[in-house]
Structure formats: C-alpha cells, structure tokens
All heavy atoms as an XYZ file, in Angstrom:
855
protein
N      10.049      8.071     17.077
C       8.667      7.940     16.644
C       8.628      7.823     15.131
O       9.158      8.658     14.425
C       7.839      9.146     17.095
C       6.380      9.065     16.750
C       5.641      8.042     17.603
O       6.150      7.622     18.636
N       4.478      7.642     17.161
N       8.011      6.780     14.640
C       7.902      6.552     13.204
C       6.626      7.203     12.688
O       5.556      7.051     13.284
C       7.873      5.046     12.887
C       7.608      4.818     11.406
C       9.191      4.401     13.309
N       6.756      7.919     11.598
C       5.589      8.503     10.932
C       5.509      7.991      9.509
O       6.531      7.936      8.803
C       5.661     10.027     10.937
C       5.477     10.648     12.319
C       5.372     12.158     12.260
O       6.014     12.793     11.442
N       4.546     12.728     13.123
N       4.318      7.626      9.101
C       4.085      7.118      7.758
C       3.021      7.988      7.096
O       1.958      8.223      7.696
C       3.608      5.663      7.810
C       4.539      4.669      8.502
C       3.851      3.302      8.624
C       5.851      4.533      7.749
N       3.313      8.444      5.897
C       2.377      9.299      5.177
C       2.153      8.725      3.784
O       3.088      8.650      2.974
C       2.887     10.739      5.077
C       1.892     11.594      4.306
C       3.122     11.323      6.469
N       0.920      8.336      3.516
C       0.558      7.789      2.215
C       0.159      8.910      1.257
O      -0.351      9.952      1.679
C      -0.609      6.804      2.334
C      -0.395      5.643      3.259
C      -0.878      5.899      4.679
O      -0.996      7.082      5.059
O      -1.158      4.909      5.401
N       0.361      8.650     -0.013
C      -0.072      9.582     -1.061
C      -0.314      8.792     -2.334
O       0.060      7.623     -2.432
C       0.970     10.675     -1.292
O       2.203     10.110     -1.721
N      -0.945      9.450     -3.298
C      -1.149      8.826     -4.604
C      -2.548      8.325     -4.858
O      -2.848      7.879     -5.971
N      -3.404      8.393     -3.859
C      -4.771      7.958     -4.069
C      -5.532      8.951     -4.936
O      -5.046     10.036     -5.246
N      -6.723      8.549     -5.324
C      -7.542      9.425     -6.157
C      -8.645      8.661     -6.835
O      -8.925      7.509     -6.499
N      -9.248      9.324     -7.805
C     -10.340      8.730     -8.566
C      -9.804      8.233     -9.903
O      -9.119      8.975    -10.614
C     -11.431      9.776     -8.794
C     -12.606      9.369     -9.681
C     -13.379      8.225     -9.052
C     -13.510     10.578     -9.926
N     -10.130      7.000    -10.230
C      -9.666      6.413    -11.480
C     -10.772      5.538    -12.047
O     -11.587      4.982    -11.294
C      -8.364      5.597    -11.249
C      -8.612      4.421    -10.330
C      -7.743      5.158    -12.564
N     -10.818      5.423    -13.346
C     -11.810      4.562    -13.977
C     -11.369      3.103    -13.909
O     -10.167      2.793    -13.836
C     -12.011      4.964    -15.435
C     -12.757      6.271    -15.612
C     -13.115      6.534    -17.062
O     -12.420      6.081    -17.973
N     -14.198      7.257    -17.294
N     -12.340      2.227    -13.939
C     -12.038      0.796    -13.954
C     -11.098      0.481    -15.113
O     -11.261      1.000    -16.215
C     -13.329     -0.001    -14.080
N     -10.111     -0.357    -14.820
C      -9.094     -0.692    -15.809
C      -7.865      0.186    -15.746
O      -6.850     -0.117    -16.380
N      -7.959      1.259    -14.994
C      -6.851      2.198    -14.886
C      -5.823      1.767    -13.849
O      -5.912      0.683    -13.260
N      -4.849      2.637    -13.650
C      -3.741      2.350    -12.735
C      -3.505      3.517    -11.789
O      -3.800      4.667    -12.120
C      -2.453      2.100    -13.534
O      -2.579      0.972    -14.378
N      -2.961      3.188    -10.644
C      -2.510      4.177     -9.677
C      -1.260      3.635     -8.999
O      -1.096      2.413     -8.855
C      -3.564      4.454     -8.600
C      -4.736      5.360     -8.925
C      -5.697      5.400     -7.750
C      -4.266      6.766     -9.270
N      -0.424      4.546     -8.566
C       0.745      4.170     -7.784
C       0.682      4.890     -6.452
O       0.720      6.122     -6.397
C       2.037      4.548     -8.497
C       3.292      3.999     -7.824
C       4.528      4.663     -8.353
N       5.744      3.958     -8.018
C       6.948      4.539     -7.948
N       7.068      5.834     -8.222
N       8.015      3.826     -7.641
N       0.576      4.120     -5.399
C       0.570      4.683     -4.070
C       1.996      4.736     -3.519
O       2.806      3.862     -3.791
C      -0.293      3.848     -3.130
C      -1.745      3.616     -3.556
C      -2.490      2.853     -2.471
C      -2.433      4.920     -3.885
N       2.244      5.764     -2.738
C       3.536      5.919     -2.087
C       3.330      6.058     -0.583
O       2.308      6.568     -0.132
C       4.258      7.155     -2.612
O       4.506      7.061     -3.990
N       4.320      5.632      0.158
C       4.309      5.786      1.616
C       5.687      6.292      2.019
O       6.693      5.609      1.803
C       4.005      4.465      2.290
S       4.171      4.488      4.089
N       5.701      7.490      2.575
C       6.956      8.095      3.016
C       7.110      7.883      4.511
O       6.212      8.231      5.295
C       6.956      9.581      2.687
N       8.229      7.329      4.901
C       8.488      7.060      6.308
C       9.510      8.040      6.854
O      10.455      8.427      6.165
C       9.001      5.639      6.479
N       9.310      8.436      8.066
C      10.266      9.321      8.736
C      10.376      8.921     10.200
O       9.534      8.213     10.739
C       9.833     10.783      8.618
O       8.573     10.975      9.231
N      11.416      9.377     10.832
C      11.609      9.087     12.244
C      12.703      8.075     12.494
O      13.402      8.142     13.498
N      12.819      7.106     11.590
C      13.904      6.136     11.681
C      13.986      5.398     10.354
O      13.019      5.368      9.594
C      13.696      5.146     12.823
C      12.580      4.162     12.602
C      12.607      3.020     13.590
N      12.331      3.461     14.952
C      12.036      2.638     15.942
N      12.004      1.330     15.742
N      11.802      3.089     17.156
N      15.111      4.793     10.127
C      15.243      3.970      8.931
C      14.428      2.696      9.107
O      14.496      2.034     10.141
C      16.709      3.610      8.696
O      16.803      2.653      7.661
N      13.672      2.368      8.078
C      12.830      1.179      8.152
C      13.361      0.042      7.286
O      12.636     -0.892      6.964
C      11.398      1.535      7.733
C      10.691      2.546      8.642
C       9.297      2.830      8.135
C      10.650      2.063     10.082
N      14.624      0.133      6.947
C      15.177     -0.856      6.024
C      15.188     -2.265      6.596
O      15.286     -3.230      5.848
C      16.597     -0.453      5.612
O      17.437     -0.356      6.745
N      15.101     -2.407      7.910
C      15.112     -3.741      8.511
C      13.716     -4.228      8.872
O      13.569     -5.293      9.460
C      15.974     -3.734      9.775
C      17.439     -3.535      9.467
O      17.933     -3.993      8.446
N      18.129     -2.817     10.349
N      12.703     -3.471      8.502
C      11.353     -3.786      8.922
C      10.500     -4.276      7.769
O      10.554     -3.741      6.661
C      10.686     -2.557      9.536
C      11.295     -2.121     10.849
C      12.427     -1.319     10.863
C      10.744     -2.517     12.061
C      12.996     -0.926     12.058
C      11.305     -2.121     13.267
C      12.429     -1.320     13.255
O      12.989     -0.931     14.446
N       9.701     -5.266      8.070
C       8.686     -5.704      7.116
C       7.653     -4.590      7.001
O       7.212     -4.036      8.006
C       8.032     -6.983      7.625
C       7.069     -7.639      6.668
C       7.521     -8.552      5.728
C       5.709     -7.352      6.714
C       6.654     -9.170      4.857
C       4.825     -7.966      5.849
C       5.305     -8.875      4.915
O       4.436     -9.493      4.050
N       7.279     -4.274      5.762
C       6.278     -3.241      5.529
C       5.167     -3.803      4.656
O       5.382     -4.748      3.887
C       6.903     -2.006      4.875
C       7.928     -1.319      5.776
S       8.496      0.258      5.128
C       7.039      1.283      5.420
N       4.011     -3.209      4.785
C       2.871     -3.753      4.069
C       1.837     -2.689      3.768
O       1.886     -1.571      4.300
C       2.239     -4.895      4.875
O       2.025     -4.507      6.212
N       0.927     -3.046      2.910
C      -0.243     -2.242      2.572
C      -1.490     -3.014      3.006
O      -1.588     -4.236      2.787
C      -0.323     -1.970      1.078
C       0.703     -1.030      0.560
C       1.892     -1.344     -0.026
C       0.631      0.402      0.558
N       2.575     -0.206     -0.374
C       1.820      0.892     -0.040
C      -0.305      1.332      1.002
C       2.080      2.247     -0.216
C      -0.050      2.677      0.831
C       1.128      3.129      0.236
N      -2.403     -2.292      3.579
C      -3.722     -2.805      3.917
C      -4.751     -1.880      3.285
O      -4.440     -0.765      2.887
C      -3.927     -2.825      5.437
C      -3.234     -3.968      6.144
C      -1.853     -3.958      6.308
C      -3.954     -5.041      6.651
C      -1.209     -5.008      6.960
C      -3.320     -6.097      7.300
C      -1.954     -6.061      7.453
O      -1.322     -7.095      8.093
N      -5.975     -2.343      3.240
C      -7.050     -1.484      2.758
C      -8.331     -1.765      3.526
O      -8.517     -2.847      4.065
C      -7.275     -1.663      1.262
C      -7.911     -2.988      0.870
C      -8.013     -3.090     -0.653
N      -8.728     -4.301     -1.069
C      -8.883     -4.660     -2.334
N      -8.372     -3.920     -3.325
N      -9.550     -5.766     -2.639
N      -9.166     -0.753      3.548
C     -10.460     -0.897      4.213
C     -11.520     -0.240      3.351
O     -11.501      0.975      3.148
C     -10.436     -0.284      5.607
C     -11.689     -0.573      6.409
C     -11.525     -0.262      7.880
O     -10.615      0.455      8.289
N     -12.399     -0.821      8.700
N     -12.415     -1.068      2.866
C     -13.530     -0.579      2.062
C     -14.674     -0.176      2.990
O     -14.757     -0.658      4.129
C     -13.984     -1.665      1.100
N     -15.569      0.683      2.519
C     -16.690      1.106      3.357
C     -17.490     -0.087      3.867
O     -17.875     -0.963      3.093
C     -17.530      1.960      2.397
C     -16.553      2.449      1.396
C     -15.558      1.355      1.210
N     -17.702     -0.127      5.174
C     -18.495     -1.183      5.768
C     -17.804     -2.520      5.904
O     -18.434     -3.505      6.290
N     -16.520     -2.563      5.582
C     -15.784     -3.825      5.652
C     -14.609     -3.713      6.596
O     -14.176     -2.617      6.950
C     -15.313     -4.247      4.262
C     -16.448     -4.557      3.295
C     -15.917     -5.138      2.005
C     -17.051     -5.521      1.063
N     -16.537     -6.122     -0.208
N     -14.066     -4.860      6.971
C     -12.896     -4.876      7.832
C     -11.640     -4.567      7.019
O     -11.590     -4.771      5.803
C     -12.751     -6.246      8.514
C     -13.861     -6.564      9.495
C     -13.618     -7.850     10.252
O     -12.653     -8.568      9.925
O     -14.397     -8.141     11.166
N     -10.637     -4.098      7.718
C      -9.353     -3.841      7.075
C      -8.746     -5.176      6.641
O      -8.777     -6.159      7.373
C      -8.414     -3.121      8.041
C      -7.178     -2.550      7.404
C      -6.393     -1.675      8.366
N      -7.157     -0.492      8.772
C      -6.638      0.521      9.473
N      -5.368      0.480      9.846
N      -7.387      1.540      9.814
N      -8.198     -5.198      5.425
C      -7.636     -6.429      4.907
C      -6.230     -6.212      4.374
O      -5.878     -5.125      3.902
C      -8.511     -7.011      3.790
C      -8.608     -6.168      2.547
C      -9.362     -6.853      1.406
O      -9.515     -8.092      1.442
O      -9.771     -6.141      0.470
N      -5.447     -7.276      4.431
C      -4.084     -7.264      3.922
C      -4.099     -7.185      2.403
O      -4.868     -7.887      1.739
C      -3.367     -8.534      4.375
C      -2.005     -8.734      3.796
C      -0.902     -8.088      4.327
C      -1.819     -9.568      2.701
C       0.361     -8.279      3.786
C      -0.564     -9.771      2.155
C       0.535     -9.124      2.703
N      -3.209     -6.356      1.859
C      -3.078     -6.218      0.413
C      -1.761     -6.822     -0.060
O      -1.734     -7.686     -0.932
C      -3.162     -4.743     -0.004
C      -2.853     -4.580     -1.492
C      -4.520     -4.156      0.347
N      -0.668     -6.352      0.531
C       0.647     -6.805      0.082
C       1.682     -6.488      1.145
O       1.519     -5.542      1.913
C       1.029     -6.114     -1.225
N       2.755     -7.290      1.181
C       3.826     -7.059      2.139
C       5.172     -7.312      1.498
O       5.272     -8.013      0.481
N       6.205     -6.727      2.105
C       7.548     -6.859      1.546
C       8.561     -6.904      2.676
O       8.452     -6.172      3.664
C       7.825     -5.696      0.563
C       9.154     -5.896     -0.161
C       7.771     -4.344      1.271
C       9.336     -4.940     -1.353
N       9.547     -7.766      2.527
C      10.574     -7.903      3.552
C      11.484     -6.680      3.575
O      11.462     -5.854      2.660
C      11.403     -9.157      3.284
O      12.027     -9.076      2.013
N      12.306     -6.606      4.606
C      13.146     -5.437      4.795
C      14.085     -5.156      3.635
O      14.290     -3.990      3.265
N      14.638     -6.197      3.044
C      15.561     -5.997      1.923
C      14.871     -6.066      0.570
O      15.511     -5.981     -0.471
C      16.695     -7.018      1.965
C      16.212     -8.441      1.762
O      15.039     -8.694      1.506
N      17.136     -9.383      1.875
N      13.556     -6.213      0.605
C      12.780     -6.261     -0.635
C      12.827     -7.584     -1.360
O      12.232     -7.714     -2.426
N      13.486     -8.558     -0.783
C      13.668     -9.813     -1.477
C      12.461    -10.725     -1.478
O      12.355    -11.619     -2.321
N      11.555    -10.507     -0.544
C      10.363    -11.355     -0.448
C       9.126    -10.478     -0.437
O       9.050     -9.518      0.328
C      10.390    -12.187      0.826
O      11.566    -13.011      0.831
C       9.155    -13.073      0.920
N       8.188    -10.809     -1.288
C       6.925    -10.076     -1.332
C       5.764    -11.049     -1.204
O       5.871    -12.224     -1.570
C       6.773     -9.270     -2.630
O       6.794    -10.168     -3.749
C       7.888     -8.256     -2.781
N       4.687    -10.544     -0.682
C       3.456    -11.307     -0.542
C       2.312    -10.442     -1.031
O       2.211     -9.274     -0.657
C       3.213    -11.690      0.925
C       4.303    -12.564      1.497
O       4.425    -13.727      1.164
N       5.141    -11.985      2.348
N       1.482    -11.008     -1.878
C       0.341    -10.297     -2.431
C      -0.915    -11.110     -2.139
O      -0.917    -12.339     -2.320
C       0.458    -10.112     -3.956
C       1.814     -9.500     -4.333
C      -0.691     -9.256     -4.490
C       1.999     -8.065     -3.936
N      -1.946    -10.441     -1.693
C      -3.213    -11.123     -1.459
C      -3.713    -11.748     -2.763
O      -3.512    -11.198     -3.842
C      -4.248    -10.149     -0.909
N      -4.348    -12.893     -2.651
C      -4.742    -13.656     -3.834
C      -5.569    -12.840     -4.822
O      -5.358    -12.923     -6.038
C      -5.522    -14.901     -3.415
C      -4.628    -15.965     -2.795
O      -3.394    -15.860     -2.955
O      -5.172    -16.880     -2.148
N      -6.494    -12.056     -4.320
C      -7.381    -11.313     -5.212
C      -6.666    -10.198     -5.961
O      -7.230     -9.608     -6.891
C      -8.552    -10.733     -4.419
O      -8.096     -9.806     -3.458
N      -5.445     -9.916     -5.582
C      -4.697     -8.826     -6.210
C      -3.458     -9.298     -6.962
O      -2.779     -8.481     -7.589
C      -4.308     -7.810     -5.146
C      -5.537     -7.192     -4.473
S      -5.215     -6.656     -2.800
C      -6.660     -7.208     -1.947
N      -3.196    -10.584     -6.888
C      -2.035    -11.111     -7.606
C      -2.187    -10.874     -9.102
O      -3.260    -11.044     -9.675
C      -1.871    -12.606     -7.323
C      -1.277    -12.883     -5.959
C      -1.097    -14.362     -5.714
C      -0.476    -14.607     -4.348
N      -0.366    -16.046     -4.023
N      -1.095    -10.483     -9.713
C      -1.119    -10.199    -11.135
C      -1.549     -8.784    -11.471
O      -1.387     -8.345    -12.612
N      -2.094     -8.068    -10.498
C      -2.524     -6.682    -10.731
C      -1.740     -5.689     -9.891
O      -1.465     -4.577    -10.336
C      -4.018     -6.540    -10.419
C      -4.919     -7.418    -11.251
C      -6.386     -7.057    -11.056
N      -6.834     -7.210     -9.676
C      -7.372     -6.222     -8.957
N      -7.519     -5.023     -9.484
N      -7.772     -6.441     -7.715
N      -1.401     -6.078     -8.673
C      -0.708     -5.182     -7.736
C       0.730     -5.629     -7.546
O       1.015     -6.826     -7.481
C      -1.401     -5.179     -6.380
C      -2.755     -4.520     -6.345
C      -3.419     -4.151     -7.502
C      -3.360     -4.261     -5.119
C      -4.658     -3.548     -7.457
C      -4.604     -3.656     -5.053
C      -5.258     -3.302     -6.231
N       1.612     -4.650     -7.400
C       3.024     -4.923     -7.130
C       3.492     -4.024     -6.000
O       3.247     -2.814     -6.023
C       3.880     -4.658     -8.373
O       3.402     -5.438     -9.470
C       5.339     -5.024     -8.091
N       4.169     -4.621     -5.035
C       4.714     -3.847     -3.930
C       6.223     -3.728     -4.094
O       6.883     -4.673     -4.539
C       4.362     -4.486     -2.565
C       4.777     -3.574     -1.417
C       4.959     -5.876     -2.433
C       4.254     -4.041     -0.046
N       6.747     -2.565     -3.747
C       8.192     -2.367     -3.814
C       8.594     -1.339     -2.764
O       7.745     -0.681     -2.170
C       8.616     -1.905     -5.210
O       8.008     -0.674     -5.540
N       9.892     -1.225     -2.569
C      10.382     -0.273     -1.574
C      11.727      0.283     -2.024
O      12.454     -0.360     -2.780
C      10.505     -0.916     -0.197
C      11.527     -2.008     -0.095
C      11.373     -2.788      1.216
N      11.593     -1.952      2.394
C      11.214     -2.298      3.626
N      10.583     -3.444      3.840
N      11.464     -1.494      4.649
N      12.022      1.471     -1.522
C      13.303      2.116     -1.792
C      13.867      2.484     -0.436
O      13.514      3.535      0.136
C      13.109      3.336     -2.679
C      14.375      3.859     -3.264
N      15.484      4.172     -2.510
C      14.702      4.161     -4.542
C      16.441      4.610     -3.278
N      16.000      4.623     -4.520
N      14.705      1.637      0.116
C      15.157      1.832      1.498
C      15.999      3.091      1.669
O      15.915      3.750      2.706
C      15.941      0.609      1.966
C      15.030     -0.553      2.308
O      13.837     -0.377      2.555
N      15.581     -1.756      2.309
N      16.779      3.426      0.686
C      17.610      4.621      0.816
C      16.763      5.873      0.972
O      17.184      6.851      1.610
C      18.537      4.753     -0.384
N      15.569      5.843      0.390
C      14.666      6.988      0.482
C      13.569      6.760      1.514
O      12.714      7.628      1.694
C      14.044      7.275     -0.888
C      15.053      7.669     -1.946
S      14.282      8.050     -3.515
C      13.303      9.497     -3.102
N      13.610      5.616      2.182
C      12.590      5.297      3.188
C      11.184      5.366      2.605
O      10.265      5.955      3.209
C      12.706      6.239      4.394
C      13.049      5.492      5.676
O      13.448      4.332      5.653
N      12.894      6.169      6.803
N      11.019      4.763      1.429
C       9.746      4.812      0.726
C       9.220      3.410      0.464
O       9.982      2.466      0.237
C       9.898      5.535     -0.617
C      10.249      7.002     -0.513
S       8.907      8.022      0.117
C       7.702      7.847     -1.206
N       7.904      3.310      0.467
C       7.192      2.092      0.122
C       6.207      2.440     -0.984
O       5.629      3.536     -0.969
C       6.439      1.546      1.333
C       5.596      0.297      1.122
C       6.503     -0.926      0.931
C       4.654      0.082      2.302
N       6.032      1.516     -1.928
C       5.150      1.782     -3.062
C       4.166      0.627     -3.274
O       4.436     -0.510     -2.924
C       5.967      1.961     -4.343
C       7.015      3.040     -4.247
C       8.360      2.722     -4.039
C       6.674      4.384     -4.358
C       9.329      3.706     -3.945
C       7.632      5.375     -4.271
C       8.960      5.028     -4.057
O       9.909      6.008     -3.959
N       3.061      0.980     -3.910
C       2.112     -0.029     -4.362
C       1.639      0.373     -5.746
O       0.946      1.384     -5.902
C       0.923     -0.144     -3.409
C      -0.088     -1.237     -3.762
C       0.542     -2.624     -3.552
C      -1.364     -1.099     -2.936
N       2.038     -0.399     -6.729
C       1.578     -0.179     -8.096
C       0.322     -1.003     -8.301
O       0.345     -2.225     -8.125
C       2.659     -0.594     -9.094
C       2.245     -0.444    -10.541
C       2.041      0.989    -10.961
O       2.827      1.870    -10.600
N       0.971      1.262    -11.703
N      -0.747     -0.337     -8.681
C      -2.032     -0.999     -8.860
C      -2.474     -0.839    -10.303
O      -2.668      0.290    -10.773
C      -3.078     -0.404     -7.917
C      -2.658     -0.405     -6.451
S      -3.968      0.135     -5.349
C      -4.118      1.852     -5.861
N      -2.625     -1.945    -10.984
C      -3.069     -1.950    -12.375
C      -4.398     -2.669    -12.503
O      -4.806     -3.410    -11.601
C      -2.020     -2.638    -13.249
C      -0.673     -1.951    -13.221
O      -0.586     -0.729    -13.093
N       0.394     -2.714    -13.343
N      -5.045     -2.467    -13.629
C      -6.328     -3.139    -13.909
C      -7.281     -2.991    -12.726
O      -7.890     -3.964    -12.265
C      -6.089     -4.627    -14.201
O      -5.205     -4.789    -15.289
N      -7.420     -1.781    -12.269
C      -8.242     -1.534    -11.086
C      -9.708     -1.827    -11.350
O     -10.218     -1.634    -12.463
C      -8.061     -0.099    -10.620
C      -6.737      0.148     -9.877
C      -6.409      1.633     -9.825
C      -6.809     -0.427     -8.470
N     -10.360     -2.303    -10.301
C     -11.771     -2.664    -10.358
C     -12.535     -1.834     -9.329
O     -11.957     -1.391     -8.329
C     -11.933     -4.152    -10.024
C     -11.105     -5.083    -10.867
C     -11.230     -6.522    -10.376
C     -10.368     -7.468    -11.186
N     -10.493     -8.869    -10.695
N     -13.829     -1.650     -9.545
C     -14.614     -0.893     -8.551
C     -14.485     -1.473     -7.144
O     -14.502     -0.718     -6.159
C     -16.036     -1.019     -9.087
C     -15.856     -1.117    -10.567
C     -14.622     -1.953    -10.745
N     -14.321     -2.777     -7.036
C     -14.191     -3.383     -5.707
C     -12.848     -3.107     -5.043
O     -12.634     -3.475     -3.884
C     -14.432     -4.903     -5.771
C     -13.630     -5.625     -6.827
C     -14.412     -5.829     -8.120
O     -15.109     -4.879     -8.574
O     -14.309     -6.944     -8.697
N     -11.943     -2.463     -5.748
C     -10.689     -2.024     -5.134
C     -10.854     -0.692     -4.408
O      -9.908     -0.226     -3.757
C      -9.595     -1.879     -6.200
C      -9.193     -3.207     -6.826
O      -9.086     -4.205     -6.091
O      -9.001     -3.232     -8.058
N     -12.021     -0.095     -4.530
C     -12.276      1.161     -3.833
C     -12.140      0.967     -2.326
O     -12.786      0.097     -1.738
C     -13.679      1.682     -4.161
O     -13.728      2.024     -5.551
C     -14.024      2.902     -3.325
N     -11.278      1.770     -1.715
C     -10.999      1.631     -0.284
C     -10.022      2.718      0.147
O      -9.432      3.408     -0.699
C     -10.395      0.260      0.013
N      -9.860      2.823      1.439
C      -8.755      3.599      1.988
C      -7.579      2.642      2.138
O      -7.720      1.564      2.732
C      -9.108      4.222      3.346
C      -7.899      4.963      3.915
C     -10.297      5.180      3.203
N      -6.455      3.038      1.582
C      -5.256      2.200      1.605
C      -4.289      2.733      2.653
O      -3.977      3.927      2.671
C      -4.602      2.180      0.233
C      -5.356      1.310     -0.750
C      -6.584      1.716     -1.262
C      -4.851      0.072     -1.149
C      -7.297      0.908     -2.132
C      -5.542     -0.738     -2.025
C      -6.770     -0.319     -2.512
O      -7.472     -1.125     -3.391
N      -3.814      1.812      3.495
C      -2.942      2.165      4.606
C      -1.573      1.517      4.448
O      -1.461      0.350      4.053
C      -3.539      1.698      5.926
C      -4.865      2.310      6.276
C      -6.056      1.719      5.879
C      -4.929      3.489      7.013
C      -7.279      2.277      6.201
C      -6.146      4.059      7.349
C      -7.322      3.448      6.938
O      -8.526      4.007      7.264
N      -0.588      2.258      4.844
C       0.779      1.761      4.909
C       1.058      1.326      6.346
O       0.645      2.001      7.291
C       1.713      2.903      4.495
S       3.465      2.618      4.735
N       1.749      0.219      6.488
C       2.091     -0.270      7.819
C       3.554     -0.689      7.855
O       4.058     -1.304      6.908
C       1.241     -1.485      8.192
C       1.558     -2.025      9.577
C       0.947     -3.387      9.816
C       1.369     -3.951     11.166
N       0.999     -5.356     11.343
N       4.224     -0.336      8.946
C       5.583     -0.805      9.192
C       5.584     -1.590     10.501
O       5.026     -1.123     11.497
C       6.547      0.370      9.279
N       6.151     -2.768     10.464
C       6.214     -3.558     11.696
C       7.049     -2.829     12.741
O       7.970     -2.087     12.405
C       6.842     -4.915     11.390
C       5.842     -5.857     10.758
O       4.703     -5.426     10.494
O       6.198     -7.028     10.526
N       6.722     -3.002     14.044
C       5.714     -3.919     14.528
C       4.275     -3.443     14.393
O       3.370     -4.264     14.179
C       6.082     -4.098     16.005
C       6.739     -2.816     16.379
C       7.502     -2.387     15.153
N       4.042     -2.146     14.514
C       2.648     -1.704     14.465
C       2.537     -0.212     14.223
O       1.817      0.494     14.928
C       1.908     -2.091     15.760
C       0.409     -2.095     15.576
O      -0.093     -2.378     14.491
N      -0.307     -1.775     16.629
N       3.239      0.271     13.218
C       3.141      1.675     12.844
C       2.249      1.798     11.614
O       2.438      1.076     10.637
C       4.518      2.253     12.526
C       5.489      2.187     13.672
C       6.526      1.259     13.680
C       5.384      3.060     14.751
C       7.434      1.200     14.728
C       6.293      3.009     15.801
C       7.300      2.075     15.788
O       8.193      2.020     16.831
N       1.304      2.731     11.672
C       0.329      2.896     10.599
C       0.285      4.339     10.113
O       0.426      5.279     10.896
C      -1.072      2.536     11.097
C      -1.266      1.090     11.413
C      -0.998      0.467     12.592
C      -1.788      0.083     10.533
N      -1.320     -0.867     12.498
C      -1.813     -1.132     11.257
C      -2.231      0.089      9.211
C      -2.260     -2.316     10.693
C      -2.695     -1.099      8.663
C      -2.705     -2.286      9.396
N       0.046      4.493      8.817
C      -0.257      5.809      8.281
C      -1.742      6.086      8.429
O      -2.505      5.240      8.914
N      -2.150      7.259      7.964
C      -3.557      7.654      8.087
C      -4.380      7.234      6.887
O      -5.603      7.361      6.903
C      -3.646      9.158      8.327
C      -3.086      9.570      9.684
C      -3.276     11.059      9.939
C      -2.739     11.429     11.317
N      -2.921     12.866     11.617
N      -3.723      6.798      5.843
C      -4.434      6.267      4.694
C      -4.604      7.248      3.557
O      -4.553      8.470      3.736
N      -4.824      6.679      2.387
C      -5.132      7.470      1.199
C      -6.290      6.788      0.486
O      -6.321      5.556      0.355
C      -3.895      7.607      0.285
O      -4.202      8.467     -0.808
C      -3.418      6.271     -0.255
N      -7.251      7.580      0.027
C      -8.471      7.036     -0.553
C      -8.292      6.748     -2.038
O      -7.855      7.613     -2.802
C      -9.630      8.013     -0.353
C     -10.966      7.626     -0.978
C     -11.505      6.334     -0.369
C     -11.965      8.768     -0.821
N      -8.655      5.554     -2.419
C      -8.685      5.146     -3.822
C     -10.130      4.862     -4.195
O     -10.797      4.063     -3.538
C      -7.817      3.900     -4.061
C      -8.016      3.368     -5.473
C      -6.352      4.213     -3.794
N     -10.598      5.539     -5.232
C     -11.960      5.330     -5.705
C     -11.891      4.905     -7.165
O     -11.311      5.621     -7.987
C     -12.794      6.606     -5.570
O     -12.785      7.042     -4.207
C     -14.232      6.340     -6.000
N     -12.469      3.759     -7.453
C     -12.479      3.235     -8.818
C     -13.911      3.273     -9.333
O     -14.795      2.618     -8.771
C     -11.927      1.806     -8.874
C     -11.846      1.330    -10.319
C     -10.551      1.739     -8.212
N     -14.134      4.033    -10.379
C     -15.471      4.158    -10.944
C     -15.674      3.139    -12.059
O     -14.744      2.772    -12.770
C     -15.681      5.567    -11.483
O     -14.788      5.821    -12.547
N     -16.911      2.697    -12.187
C     -17.223      1.679    -13.206
C     -17.560      2.316    -14.532
O     -17.751      3.518    -14.642
C     -18.382      0.810    -12.723
O     -19.506      1.617    -12.442
C-alpha cells in the first residue's frame, strides 16, 4: 500500500515562495511517474506538474511555467514542488499523485494579495 503525505503548505504573500514536499512510503516509487495537482475552491482539480521516474522529463502546466519547478529524490522517496512568484490565484489545496492512481490528502496553499 502506497501512502503519500504532503507538507509545506501555508500562508504566503503574493510574490513569495513555498516549497511543497511529498513523502512516499510503502514501496519505492522510483519507477513511477509522479505529479502535483491542485484544487481551488469551487473549481475542478487541475494538473500542475509531473516528472518521470528517473527525473529526466518534467511537465509544467502553462500557467505555471517559469514559476514552478518539480523535482524528486528517489533515494529518499520524496517529491517536491518549488513555487516562486506566487499569485493569489495559486491558492488551492495541492495534491501529490503517484501513478497509477495513488493520492495524498493535500496541503493548503493560501496566497494573500
């Protein structure tokens, strides 16, 4: 059974930065594609960023390119999301996902204007 636990969320002012972490347990996820999603109040969950098992390929949603960076540390079974130049519209619950369909419970990011 894979468990994913996100951390690092919080309240930050617009223009600030946060680094989210996702700790995986239960099995090594080094061969699995992992990603971050987010869900803002009243909106559907949306893709934020994804990374291949060896970290060699990353995908970032267009609205976050240049501001967000995804990375992973397979030896520690960790996934990260570095978020810079945060905007109020980035306010959401951020979820970690490991393929095929393992999800964390999320961490709340609130960006104040």
